[in-house]
N, C-alpha and C positions, 0 to 999 in steps of 0.2 A: 503494500499500499505507500508507501514511506515513496519509492521510487516513482509510481504514478503522478503523485504530489510535484513531489521532484522537477519529474517531465514534464509536467503542464505549466509549472513555475516557466521555465527556462522556454518551450517554446513559444510562451508567452512572453518574457524580457526578449526573445528574439524577433518577434511580432512587434513590441515596441522598439526595438533599435530602426530595423525593417520599415517601420512606419516613417518613423520618420527620415529616415532617409532618406524615400520617397515621399516625402510629403501626401500623404495619404493616411483620412482621420478611419475609416474604416480599418485600418491596418493598424492603427494606435487606440481604437478603442476594444477591438478587440483583442489584440494584448496583453492589454492591464485591464480586464475581468479574467483574460487565463493569469496572466501574472499573480491578480492578487488573489485571485480565487481559493486556490489550497490554504491559504493565511485563515477567514472566515470558517472551517468550522478547527478546524485545532483551535481557534479563540474559544472560540462555543465547547470543546470537549475539555480548554483547564479549567474553565468554571463550572462545572457542571462537576471533577475532580474537585474541586478546591470546594465547593456544595455538599459530594460526597462528604467529604474529613471531615467537614462542619457535625454536617449532621449524625456520625458516628464519635465523634469528643462530647454530643449531649449529653448521653445518658452518665457520664463520667465525671461531666461536671455538676449534673445535679446527684450524683448520689456520693462527689466530697462534699456535698455543702450541709450540713449536718443541724445546724438551728433554723430555727424557724424566718427569720432575718437575714438570715445568707441564703436561703432559696427564694425569699422574693427577692434577692438582685440579684437571684440567678436566673427566675424565671424575665424577669426586668433585663437583665444585658441578655438573653438570648433573642427577648420580644423587638430588641437591636439588631440583633447579631440576620435576626431575620428579616427585616426589615429594610438593610440595608445591601442585600442577596435581591 
């Protein structure tokens, strides 16, 4: 899979350079979409991974809070954390 992404990005960069050299906007547009398209799914996967790590750590954080006041602070922290995502 990474080989395909690298190939698509390389083809996009080549199209960008060729379009810029020839002054053809169609090549520039298609080249830019090919060059930057592999980055979007990677960024989305990294966001999902970060959210998964947070969700996995929540039970341990709640378990570590032993008093009622600490649990309330923990729940407020979790709410703020979820709102940020």
